[in-house]
All heavy atoms as an XYZ file, in Angstrom:
788
protein
N      10.474   -199.949    147.056
C       9.945   -199.061    146.053
C      10.224   -199.639    144.664
O      11.318   -200.103    144.390
C      10.604   -197.692    146.194
C      10.026   -196.670    145.276
S      10.557   -195.049    145.865
C      10.916   -194.282    144.346
N       9.242   -199.580    143.816
C       9.369   -200.119    142.476
C      10.119   -199.148    141.578
O       9.840   -197.960    141.568
C       7.978   -200.382    141.906
C       8.017   -201.019    140.572
C       6.617   -201.401    140.147
N       6.718   -201.793    138.773
C       5.828   -201.552    137.856
N       4.717   -200.953    138.166
N       5.998   -201.932    136.623
N      11.054   -199.679    140.826
C      11.805   -198.854    139.886
C      10.948   -198.554    138.663
O      10.318   -199.439    138.109
C      13.071   -199.590    139.460
C      14.058   -198.682    138.769
C      15.323   -199.415    138.487
N      15.303   -199.695    137.058
C      16.021   -200.605    136.469
N      16.794   -201.384    137.167
N      15.960   -200.776    135.173
N      10.907   -197.325    138.237
C      10.101   -196.918    137.083
C      10.654   -197.548    135.818
O      11.833   -197.533    135.558
C      10.088   -195.403    136.934
C       9.365   -194.973    135.675
C       8.929   -193.548    135.744
N       8.564   -193.012    134.464
C       7.515   -193.374    133.743
N       6.729   -194.322    134.161
N       7.242   -192.805    132.596
N       9.753   -198.077    135.019
C      10.109   -198.650    133.737
C       9.765   -197.634    132.654
O       8.663   -197.107    132.630
C       9.294   -199.941    133.483
O       9.513   -200.836    134.562
C       9.679   -200.591    132.193
N      10.696   -197.349    131.781
C      10.401   -196.428    130.683
C       9.545   -197.149    129.658
O       9.872   -198.240    129.209
C      11.687   -195.922    130.030
C      12.427   -194.969    130.939
O      11.753   -194.271    131.725
O      13.657   -194.937    130.883
N       8.443   -196.532    129.305
C       7.496   -197.100    128.361
C       7.460   -196.201    127.139
O       7.244   -195.000    127.262
C       6.075   -197.188    128.987
C       5.091   -197.763    127.990
C       6.112   -198.011    130.258
N       7.701   -196.778    125.977
C       7.612   -196.001    124.743
C       6.148   -195.723    124.428
O       5.289   -196.557    124.665
C       8.224   -196.777    123.582
C       9.715   -196.966    123.673
C      10.211   -197.717    122.464
C      11.702   -197.952    122.556
N      12.188   -198.700    121.396
N       5.887   -194.550    123.880
C       4.520   -194.196    123.501
C       4.044   -195.123    122.387
O       4.651   -195.201    121.330
C       4.460   -192.747    123.046
N       2.992   -195.845    122.650
C       2.412   -196.742    121.659
C       0.995   -197.068    122.093
O       0.687   -197.133    123.278
C       3.226   -198.018    121.532
N       0.157   -197.283    121.098
C      -1.223   -197.694    121.338
C      -1.490   -198.957    120.549
O      -0.754   -199.296    119.624
C      -2.177   -196.573    120.909
C      -2.026   -195.256    121.671
C      -2.850   -194.165    121.002
C      -2.424   -195.426    123.124
N      -2.559   -199.626    120.888
C      -2.937   -200.845    120.182
C      -3.543   -200.452    118.836
O      -4.403   -199.576    118.764
C      -3.965   -201.650    120.997
C      -3.400   -201.993    122.377
C      -4.390   -202.917    120.242
C      -4.461   -202.406    123.383
N      -3.097   -201.106    117.758
C      -3.680   -200.831    116.439
C      -4.401   -202.048    115.868
O      -5.253   -201.914    114.998
C      -2.636   -200.314    115.460
C      -1.597   -201.312    115.051
C      -0.723   -200.779    113.909
N       0.341   -201.701    113.605
C       0.198   -202.790    112.858
N      -0.958   -203.086    112.325
N       1.227   -203.593    112.647
N      -4.065   -203.245    116.356
C      -4.714   -204.460    115.871
C      -4.559   -205.548    116.928
O      -3.702   -205.451    117.811
C      -4.084   -204.911    114.553
C      -4.982   -205.839    113.741
O      -6.135   -206.102    114.163
O      -4.536   -206.306    112.677
N      -5.396   -206.586    116.803
C      -5.414   -207.668    117.790
C      -5.534   -208.997    117.058
O      -6.275   -209.104    116.079
C      -6.620   -207.511    118.750
C      -6.690   -208.661    119.739
C      -6.554   -206.184    119.480
N      -4.810   -209.988    117.552
C      -4.950   -211.360    117.056
C      -5.134   -212.271    118.270
O      -4.420   -212.120    119.259
C      -3.716   -211.799    116.283
C      -3.500   -211.086    114.970
C      -2.391   -211.734    114.153
N      -1.139   -211.842    114.896
C      -0.020   -211.207    114.590
N       0.029   -210.402    113.558
N       1.067   -211.377    115.305
N      -6.078   -213.181    118.155
C      -6.292   -214.161    119.224
C      -6.508   -215.520    118.575
O      -7.309   -215.659    117.660
C      -7.529   -213.823    120.088
C      -7.686   -214.850    121.209
C      -7.435   -212.426    120.669
N      -5.770   -216.518    119.059
C      -6.006   -217.897    118.633
C      -5.959   -218.782    119.870
O      -5.987   -218.281    120.996
C      -5.007   -218.331    117.552
C      -3.548   -218.283    118.018
O      -3.278   -218.444    119.225
O      -2.673   -218.096    117.161
N      -5.897   -220.072    119.688
C      -5.900   -220.983    120.833
C      -4.660   -220.854    121.718
O      -4.694   -221.249    122.876
C      -6.011   -222.440    120.359
C      -7.371   -222.765    119.792
O      -8.355   -222.071    120.130
O      -7.471   -223.724    119.001
N      -3.590   -220.275    121.171
C      -2.325   -220.199    121.905
C      -1.986   -218.807    122.440
O      -1.466   -218.695    123.547
C      -1.168   -220.654    120.992
C      -1.338   -222.062    120.463
C      -1.438   -223.099    121.560
O      -0.632   -223.103    122.495
N      -2.428   -223.962    121.484
N      -2.252   -217.750    121.650
C      -1.753   -216.423    121.990
C      -2.807   -215.324    121.827
O      -3.619   -215.373    120.911
C      -0.592   -216.031    121.071
C       0.651   -216.872    121.214
C       1.434   -216.546    122.463
O       1.620   -215.389    122.824
N       1.891   -217.566    123.150
N      -2.723   -214.344    122.717
C      -3.386   -213.050    122.567
C      -2.255   -212.109    122.152
O      -1.259   -211.990    122.877
C      -3.971   -212.533    123.893
C      -4.931   -213.537    124.498
C      -4.607   -211.155    123.709
C      -5.217   -213.283    125.974
N      -2.373   -211.452    121.007
C      -1.316   -210.570    120.532
C      -1.886   -209.198    120.218
O      -2.872   -209.087    119.496
C      -0.636   -211.141    119.267
O      -0.129   -212.441    119.557
C       0.500   -210.245    118.801
N      -1.272   -208.170    120.802
C      -1.595   -206.793    120.489
C      -0.499   -206.274    119.568
O       0.679   -206.346    119.901
C      -1.640   -205.919    121.744
C      -2.777   -206.183    122.687
C      -2.818   -205.537    123.900
C      -3.812   -207.063    122.377
C      -3.866   -205.744    124.796
C      -4.862   -207.279    123.259
C      -4.887   -206.618    124.475
N      -0.885   -205.744    118.419
C       0.044   -205.092    117.500
C      -0.030   -203.604    117.793
O      -1.118   -203.025    117.793
C      -0.336   -205.389    116.054
C      -0.122   -206.845    115.643
C      -1.312   -207.685    116.036
C       0.121   -206.939    114.174
N       1.116   -203.003    118.062
C       1.161   -201.619    118.526
C       1.527   -200.648    117.408
O       2.112   -201.043    116.396
C       2.161   -201.489    119.677
C       1.956   -202.457    120.841
C       2.983   -202.188    121.936
C       0.547   -202.382    121.385
N       1.190   -199.403    117.629
C       1.423   -198.365    116.628
C       2.901   -198.109    116.378
O       3.259   -197.555    115.337
C       0.746   -197.045    117.031
O       1.198   -196.665    118.332
C      -0.766   -197.175    117.020
N       3.782   -198.525    117.285
C       5.215   -198.323    117.077
C       5.884   -199.536    116.439
O       7.094   -199.610    116.346
C       5.911   -197.947    118.387
C       5.936   -199.079    119.404
O       5.345   -200.149    119.142
O       6.550   -198.886    120.470
N       5.075   -200.525    116.013
C       5.612   -201.703    115.338
C       5.844   -202.902    116.233
O       6.061   -204.006    115.748
N       5.807   -202.704    117.546
C       5.996   -203.843    118.450
C       4.759   -204.724    118.477
O       3.655   -204.274    118.187
C       6.272   -203.367    119.881
C       7.633   -202.787    120.081
C       7.847   -202.393    121.529
N       7.001   -201.238    121.845
C       6.749   -200.819    123.086
N       7.249   -201.463    124.121
N       5.993   -199.763    123.282
N       4.968   -205.962    118.863
C       3.888   -206.891    119.151
C       4.119   -207.417    120.562
O       5.236   -207.767    120.911
C       3.889   -208.074    118.179
C       3.598   -207.687    116.756
C       3.535   -208.886    115.812
O       3.488   -210.039    116.296
O       3.538   -208.668    114.598
N       3.070   -207.425    121.372
C       3.159   -207.998    122.708
C       2.115   -209.097    122.816
O       0.998   -208.950    122.320
C       2.991   -206.946    123.828
C       4.179   -206.004    123.857
C       1.723   -206.158    123.668
N       2.516   -210.198    123.430
C       1.638   -211.361    123.497
C       1.593   -211.954    124.888
O       2.502   -211.754    125.691
C       2.136   -212.447    122.530
O       2.127   -211.995    121.211
N       0.545   -212.701    125.104
C       0.380   -213.478    126.329
C      -0.353   -214.755    125.947
O      -1.062   -214.791    124.931
C      -0.419   -212.701    127.366
N      -0.213   -215.784    126.744
C      -0.956   -217.010    126.458
C      -2.461   -216.756    126.543
O      -2.926   -216.028    127.421
C      -0.519   -217.975    127.555
C       0.710   -217.390    128.147
C       0.631   -215.909    127.927
N      -3.207   -217.342    125.648
C      -4.664   -217.208    125.680
C      -5.219   -217.745    126.997
O      -6.239   -217.257    127.482
C      -5.298   -217.938    124.481
O      -4.719   -217.397    123.286
C      -6.793   -217.735    124.414
N      -4.530   -218.673    127.610
C      -4.981   -219.229    128.884
C      -5.035   -218.187    129.989
O      -5.688   -218.415    131.013
C      -4.084   -220.399    129.301
O      -2.741   -219.964    129.471
N      -4.387   -217.034    129.815
C      -4.491   -215.939    130.785
C      -5.922   -215.476    130.930
O      -6.292   -214.935    131.962
C      -3.647   -214.761    130.341
C      -2.213   -214.788    130.754
C      -1.477   -215.864    131.135
C      -1.337   -213.669    130.804
N      -0.203   -215.488    131.402
C      -0.088   -214.145    131.211
C      -1.496   -212.327    130.524
C       1.018   -213.310    131.361
C      -0.399   -211.496    130.669
C       0.844   -211.988    131.090
N      -6.706   -215.654    129.884
C      -8.103   -215.219    129.894
C      -9.012   -216.416    129.665
O      -9.203   -216.835    128.524
C      -8.358   -214.173    128.797
O      -9.741   -213.992    128.616
N      -9.585   -216.968    130.725
C     -10.500   -218.097    130.537
C     -11.638   -217.779    129.568
O     -12.069   -218.644    128.805
C     -11.023   -218.378    131.942
C      -9.939   -217.884    132.846
C      -9.372   -216.672    132.145
N     -12.094   -216.529    129.566
C     -13.174   -216.155    128.648
C     -12.729   -216.258    127.197
O     -13.464   -216.760    126.343
C     -13.684   -214.754    128.954
C     -14.407   -214.676    130.268
C     -14.819   -213.265    130.591
N     -15.531   -213.230    131.859
C     -15.711   -212.150    132.561
N     -15.264   -210.988    132.125
N     -16.365   -212.194    133.699
N     -11.531   -215.771    126.892
C     -11.027   -215.892    125.523
C     -10.660   -217.337    125.187
O     -10.868   -217.790    124.064
C      -9.818   -214.982    125.300
C     -10.132   -213.517    125.073
C      -8.849   -212.689    125.052
C     -10.915   -213.317    123.792
N     -10.130   -218.053    126.156
C      -9.764   -219.451    125.923
C     -10.987   -220.287    125.564
O     -10.904   -221.197    124.738
C      -9.069   -220.029    127.157
N     -12.130   -219.960    126.154
C     -13.357   -220.715    125.902
C     -14.220   -220.130    124.792
O     -15.232   -220.721    124.426
C     -14.183   -220.803    127.186
C     -13.491   -221.642    128.236
O     -12.923   -222.682    127.937
N     -13.504   -221.165    129.469
N     -13.827   -218.982    124.245
C     -14.619   -218.322    123.197
C     -14.430   -219.030    121.855
O     -13.396   -219.638    121.595
C     -14.193   -216.865    123.067
N     -15.442   -218.884    121.006
C     -15.311   -219.434    119.656
C     -14.583   -218.406    118.777
O     -14.399   -217.251    119.176
C     -16.684   -219.839    119.092
C     -17.622   -218.669    118.893
O     -17.245   -217.644    118.320
N     -18.856   -218.806    119.358
N     -14.152   -218.811    117.580
C     -13.399   -217.897    116.715
C     -14.136   -216.595    116.393
O     -13.509   -215.526    116.323
C     -13.150   -218.711    115.451
C     -13.122   -220.126    115.941
C     -14.173   -220.171    117.026
N     -15.438   -216.643    116.219
C     -16.206   -215.431    115.932
C     -16.179   -214.480    117.117
O     -15.987   -213.271    116.954
C     -17.658   -215.774    115.550
O     -17.636   -216.621    114.399
C     -18.468   -214.533    115.263
N     -16.349   -215.009    118.331
C     -16.302   -214.169    119.533
C     -14.916   -213.557    119.715
O     -14.791   -212.386    120.084
C     -16.678   -214.989    120.764
C     -18.132   -215.402    120.778
C     -18.453   -216.425    121.842
O     -17.575   -217.259    122.182
O     -19.590   -216.389    122.339
N     -13.875   -214.325    119.447
C     -12.505   -213.807    119.572
C     -12.218   -212.713    118.549
O     -11.457   -211.790    118.818
C     -11.500   -214.936    119.381
C     -11.456   -215.919    120.513
C     -10.481   -217.013    120.201
N     -10.419   -217.983    121.276
C      -9.786   -219.132    121.179
N      -9.145   -219.466    120.072
N      -9.778   -219.962    122.199
N     -12.811   -212.840    117.376
C     -12.556   -211.885    116.292
C     -13.384   -210.608    116.422
O     -13.128   -209.628    115.723
C     -12.833   -212.539    114.947
N     -14.364   -210.613    117.334
C     -15.242   -209.460    117.497
C     -14.792   -208.650    118.708
O     -15.241   -208.871    119.812
C     -16.715   -209.910    117.650
O     -17.035   -210.774    116.562
C     -17.640   -208.721    117.657
N     -13.885   -207.738    118.452
C     -13.310   -206.907    119.514
C     -13.379   -205.446    119.095
O     -13.610   -205.124    117.946
C     -11.863   -207.305    119.800
C     -10.982   -207.296    118.581
C     -10.740   -208.342    117.733
C     -10.242   -206.189    118.065
N      -9.902   -207.955    116.728
C      -9.584   -206.629    116.896
C     -10.082   -204.869    118.456
C      -8.771   -205.799    116.140
C      -9.278   -204.035    117.701
C      -8.620   -204.498    116.554
N     -13.163   -204.575    120.073
C     -13.082   -203.145    119.792
C     -12.060   -202.533    120.737
O     -11.840   -203.018    121.847
C     -14.437   -202.467    119.919
C     -15.013   -202.480    121.319
C     -16.374   -201.824    121.391
N     -16.892   -201.951    122.742
C     -18.151   -202.138    123.043
N     -19.052   -202.229    122.086
N     -18.537   -202.229    124.288
N     -11.463   -201.461    120.259
C     -10.497   -200.740    121.079
C     -11.222   -199.820    122.038
O     -12.217   -199.195    121.676
C      -9.553   -199.911    120.205
C      -8.595   -200.701    119.331
C      -7.786   -199.755    118.464
C      -7.680   -201.577    120.169
N     -10.717   -199.724    123.238
C     -11.231   -198.792    124.230
C     -10.107   -197.900    124.708
O      -8.933   -198.176    124.460
N     -10.476   -196.859    125.405
C      -9.464   -195.967    125.973
C      -8.525   -195.402    124.931
O      -7.336   -195.270    125.189
N      -9.052   -195.107    123.739
C      -8.247   -194.537    122.650
C      -7.089   -195.443    122.259
O      -6.044   -194.977    121.839
C      -7.747   -193.137    123.002
C      -8.841   -192.174    123.306
C      -9.174   -191.886    124.624
C      -9.574   -191.583    122.290
C     -10.214   -191.006    124.911
C     -10.606   -190.704    122.572
C     -10.931   -190.414    123.891
N      -7.268   -196.753    122.427
C      -6.236   -197.708    122.029
C      -5.397   -198.247    123.164
O      -4.369   -198.867    122.936
N      -5.849   -198.046    124.402
C      -5.082   -198.542    125.551
C      -5.589   -199.877    126.079
O      -4.912   -200.519    126.870
C      -5.063   -197.522    126.699
O      -6.403   -197.281    127.133
C      -4.400   -196.219    126.262
N      -6.791   -200.289    125.656
C      -7.277   -201.604    126.045
C      -8.213   -202.155    124.968
O      -8.643   -201.428    124.075
C      -7.944   -201.602    127.424
C      -9.242   -200.866    127.484
N      -9.333   -199.526    127.771
C     -10.517   -201.288    127.310
C     -10.596   -199.144    127.764
N     -11.345   -200.204    127.477
N      -8.483   -203.462    125.051
C      -9.331   -204.139    124.085
C     -10.518   -204.739    124.811
O     -10.372   -205.284    125.915
C      -8.552   -205.251    123.342
C      -9.446   -205.979    122.347
C      -7.336   -204.676    122.644
N     -11.682   -204.644    124.178
C     -12.914   -205.194    124.734
C     -13.477   -206.234    123.762
O     -13.492   -206.011    122.557
C     -13.947   -204.084    124.915
C     -13.471   -202.936    125.762
C     -14.397   -201.720    125.706
O     -15.332   -201.700    124.870
O     -14.173   -200.795    126.498
N     -13.934   -207.333    124.317
C     -14.659   -208.354    123.573
C     -16.075   -208.378    124.154
O     -16.347   -209.102    125.123
C     -13.992   -209.718    123.728
C     -12.709   -209.862    122.974
C     -12.558   -210.374    121.719
C     -11.394   -209.523    123.428
N     -11.237   -210.358    121.359
C     -10.494   -209.838    122.392
C     -10.891   -208.966    124.603
C      -9.130   -209.630    122.494
C      -9.534   -208.756    124.702
C      -8.665   -209.087    123.664
N     -16.990   -207.592    123.598
C     -18.323   -207.425    124.192
C     -19.114   -208.720    124.342
O     -19.803   -208.899    125.348
C     -19.042   -206.462    123.240
C     -17.960   -205.780    122.485
C     -16.826   -206.750    122.416
N     -19.019   -209.622    123.394
C     -19.821   -210.845    123.433
C     -19.478   -211.745    124.616
O     -20.326   -212.513    125.073
C     -19.670   -211.627    122.127
N     -18.244   -211.623    125.106
C     -17.839   -212.482    126.232
C     -17.492   -211.661    127.481
O     -16.967   -212.209    128.451
C     -16.668   -213.407    125.841
C     -15.447   -212.588    125.383
C     -17.103   -214.388    124.759
C     -14.188   -213.404    125.193
N     -17.778   -210.351    127.444
C     -17.541   -209.456    128.576
C     -16.095   -209.529    129.077
O     -15.833   -209.661    130.267
C     -18.525   -209.753    129.714
C     -18.508   -208.670    130.782
O     -18.255   -207.490    130.437
O     -18.729   -208.994    131.965
N     -15.150   -209.431    128.131
C     -13.732   -209.464    128.484
C     -13.081   -208.137    128.108
O     -13.431   -207.524    127.098
C     -13.027   -210.607    127.757
C     -11.550   -210.737    128.082
C     -11.278   -211.056    129.527
O     -11.484   -210.163    130.393
O     -10.863   -212.184    129.820
N     -12.135   -207.703    128.947
C     -11.379   -206.468    128.734
C      -9.937   -206.746    129.140
O      -9.702   -207.227    130.251
C     -11.924   -205.328    129.593
C     -13.384   -205.101    129.422
N     -14.332   -205.880    130.034
C     -14.051   -204.200    128.688
C     -15.537   -205.453    129.695
N     -15.393   -204.441    128.875
N      -8.994   -206.413    128.265
C      -7.580   -206.591    128.591
C      -6.844   -205.306    128.233
O      -6.917   -204.829    127.106
C      -6.963   -207.793    127.844
C      -7.679   -209.083    128.244
C      -5.461   -207.888    128.143
C      -7.197   -210.318    127.518
N      -6.131   -204.768    129.210
C      -5.378   -203.540    129.011
C      -3.991   -203.809    128.479
O      -3.382   -204.844    128.770
N      -3.488   -202.867    127.705
C      -2.122   -202.948    127.206
C      -1.139   -203.086    128.360
O      -0.157   -203.821    128.273
C      -1.810   -201.703    126.364
C      -0.407   -201.559    125.811
C      -0.021   -202.773    124.980
C      -0.290   -200.280    124.996
N      -1.414   -202.414    129.478
C      -0.547   -202.477    130.652
C      -0.393   -203.911    131.153
O       0.659   -204.269    131.645
C      -1.069   -201.561    131.765
C      -2.521   -201.752    132.075
C      -3.058   -202.627    132.990
C      -3.621   -201.090    131.471
N      -4.430   -202.547    132.975
C      -4.811   -201.600    132.042
C      -3.739   -200.110    130.496
C      -6.083   -201.170    131.680
C      -5.000   -199.672    130.136
C      -6.158   -200.200    130.728
N      -1.428   -204.723    131.002
C      -1.355   -206.118    131.448
C      -0.309   -206.880    130.645
O       0.524   -207.591    131.210
C      -2.724   -206.801    131.316
O      -3.677   -206.078    132.091
C      -2.685   -208.243    131.789
N      -0.349   -206.740    129.324
C       0.606   -207.449    128.481
C       2.014   -206.878    128.593
O       2.988   -207.608    128.453
C       0.142   -207.465    127.026
C      -0.732   -208.671    126.656
C      -2.024   -208.707    127.411
C      -0.961   -208.758    125.185
N       2.138   -205.579    128.859
C       3.459   -204.974    129.021
C       4.046   -205.190    130.412
O       5.233   -205.007    130.623
C       3.397   -203.468    128.734
C       3.178   -203.060    127.289
C       3.005   -201.544    127.191
C       4.323   -203.520    126.404
N       3.201   -205.523    131.372
C       3.676   -205.733    132.734
C       4.023   -204.445    133.459
O       4.943   -204.423    134.275
N       3.295   -203.380    133.138
C       3.493   -202.087    133.804
C       2.147   -201.610    134.330
O       1.113   -202.216    134.072
C       4.113   -201.040    132.847
C       5.476   -201.492    132.345
C       3.188   -200.732    131.679
N       2.164   -200.498    135.031
C       0.912   -199.971    135.569
C       0.089   -199.296    134.473
O       0.614   -198.850    133.455
C       1.188   -198.958    136.684
O       1.707   -197.760    136.134
N      -1.206   -199.224    134.716
C      -2.101   -198.529    133.791
C      -1.675   -197.069    133.627
O      -1.679   -196.527    132.519
C      -3.535   -198.608    134.310
C      -4.542   -197.916    133.425
C      -5.975   -198.045    133.932
O      -6.213   -198.652    134.992
O      -6.860   -197.512    133.247
N      -1.272   -196.431    134.716
C      -0.856   -195.036    134.668
C       0.347   -194.830    133.754
O       0.425   -193.844    133.032
C      -0.551   -194.507    136.076
C      -1.771   -194.344    136.949
C      -2.260   -195.666    137.562
O      -1.497   -196.666    137.580
O      -3.416   -195.704    138.007
N       1.306   -195.771    133.790
C       2.483   -195.651    132.931
C       2.099   -195.696    131.453
O       2.634   -194.945    130.636
C       3.498   -196.746    133.250
C       4.217   -196.523    134.565
C       5.118   -197.665    134.931
O       4.598   -198.757    135.242
O       6.347   -197.460    134.893
N       1.176   -196.576    131.098
C       0.729   -196.661    129.706
C       0.000   -195.385    129.308
O       0.242   -194.819    128.242
C      -0.162   -197.902    129.477
C      -0.882   -197.837    128.136
C       0.672   -199.168    129.569
N      -0.883   -194.902    130.166
C      -1.640   -193.702    129.851
C      -0.730   -192.483    129.719
O      -0.885   -191.669    128.804
C      -2.725   -193.458    130.891
C      -3.819   -194.533    130.955
C      -4.769   -194.256    132.103
C      -4.552   -194.658    129.640
N       0.243   -192.346    130.615
C       1.186   -191.232    130.534
C       2.028   -191.324    129.268
O       2.238   -190.325    128.576
C       2.084   -191.190    131.768
C       1.381   -190.696    133.004
C       2.247   -190.739    134.250
O       3.422   -191.175    134.169
O       1.750   -190.339    135.308
N       2.512   -192.524    128.935
C       3.326   -192.713    127.732
C       2.528   -192.421    126.473
O       3.081   -191.972    125.474
C       3.881   -194.140    127.693
N       1.223   -192.668    126.527
C       0.354   -192.399    125.377
C      -0.006   -190.919    125.274
O      -0.665   -190.504    124.329
C      -0.909   -193.242    125.474
N       0.398   -190.129    126.260
C       0.172   -188.694    126.191
C      -1.046   -188.195    126.950
O      -1.411   -187.031    126.835
N      -1.661   -189.055    127.750
C      -2.811   -188.623    128.536
C      -2.329   -187.905    129.790
O      -1.322   -188.269    130.381
C      -3.693   -189.817    128.931
C      -4.340   -190.475    127.758
C      -3.811   -191.625    127.209
C      -5.487   -189.942    127.182
C      -4.397   -192.238    126.116
C      -6.086   -190.538    126.091
C      -5.535   -191.689    125.550
N      -3.055   -186.881    130.202
C      -2.716   -186.114    131.392
C      -3.275   -186.850    132.608
O      -4.489   -186.940    132.792
C      -3.313   -184.707    131.293
C      -2.861   -183.812    132.415
O      -1.835   -184.107    133.060
O      -3.554   -182.799    132.658
N      -2.398   -187.403    133.413
C      -2.793   -188.195    134.586
C      -2.543   -187.361    135.834
O      -1.424   -186.923    136.089
C      -1.971   -189.501    134.673
C      -2.093   -190.295    133.380
C      -2.392   -190.317    135.874
C      -3.502   -190.728    133.046
N      -3.602   -187.161    136.612
C      -3.487   -186.430    137.875
C      -3.643   -187.413    139.014
O      -4.740   -187.735    139.423
C      -4.557   -185.333    137.982
C      -4.435   -184.308    136.907
N      -3.406   -183.406    136.860
C      -5.205   -184.060    135.823
C      -3.557   -182.621    135.799
N      -4.637   -183.006    135.154
N      -2.515   -187.925    139.515
C      -2.565   -188.925    140.582
C      -3.244   -188.396    141.847
O      -3.888   -189.128    142.548
C      -1.153   -189.400    140.906
C      -0.595   -190.307    139.857
C       0.681   -190.956    140.347
N       1.162   -191.879    139.344
C       2.093   -191.605    138.465
N       2.676   -190.429    138.455
N       2.477   -192.514    137.580
N      -3.078   -187.089    142.117
C      -3.648   -186.543    143.344
C      -5.165   -186.410    143.276
O      -5.817   -186.172    144.281
C      -3.007   -185.195    143.697
C      -3.171   -184.162    142.591
O      -3.347   -184.554    141.418
O      -3.103   -182.963    142.913
N      -5.752   -186.629    142.100
C      -7.207   -186.541    141.979
C      -7.902   -187.871    142.227
O      -9.104   -187.947    142.271
C      -7.604   -186.009    140.601
O      -7.269   -186.959    139.612
N      -7.105   -188.925    142.423
C      -7.675   -190.253    142.668
C      -7.923   -190.411    144.150
O      -7.050   -190.175    144.974
C      -6.727   -191.348    142.145
C      -7.294   -192.723    142.454
C      -6.486   -191.185    140.654
N      -9.122   -190.809    144.479
C      -9.474   -191.032    145.899
C      -9.271   -192.487    146.261
O      -9.504   -193.372    145.479
C     -10.926   -190.667    146.152
C     -11.216   -189.226    145.931
C     -12.653   -188.950    146.250
N     -13.025   -187.682    145.644
C     -14.235   -187.205    145.643
N     -15.200   -187.890    146.198
N     -14.491   -186.056    145.084
N      -8.860   -192.730    147.516
C      -8.719   -194.100    147.973
C      -9.899   -194.524    148.802
O     -10.720   -193.778    149.192
C      -7.421   -194.297    148.737
O      -7.136   -193.217    149.574
């Protein structure tokens, strides 16, 4: 059984992408990063495509429409999507999810 990780409430407020790092700047002041190589689409994108992003899920993930890429905050934090959504204050009903 996986031990629950406490996640502070935070949403994405800004994004930086260069040849080395994808960085999400969070509303609580933290910055979380991952190598750009994690995303072949971002790694191969030009600077304009990397700079053209939008927040989705009320700040829980980032979309780059021109290259059809989506990266969730949970990915960079290394936690489940549900943990991020719950920490952000969303009402998650696990029993409503069908398998």
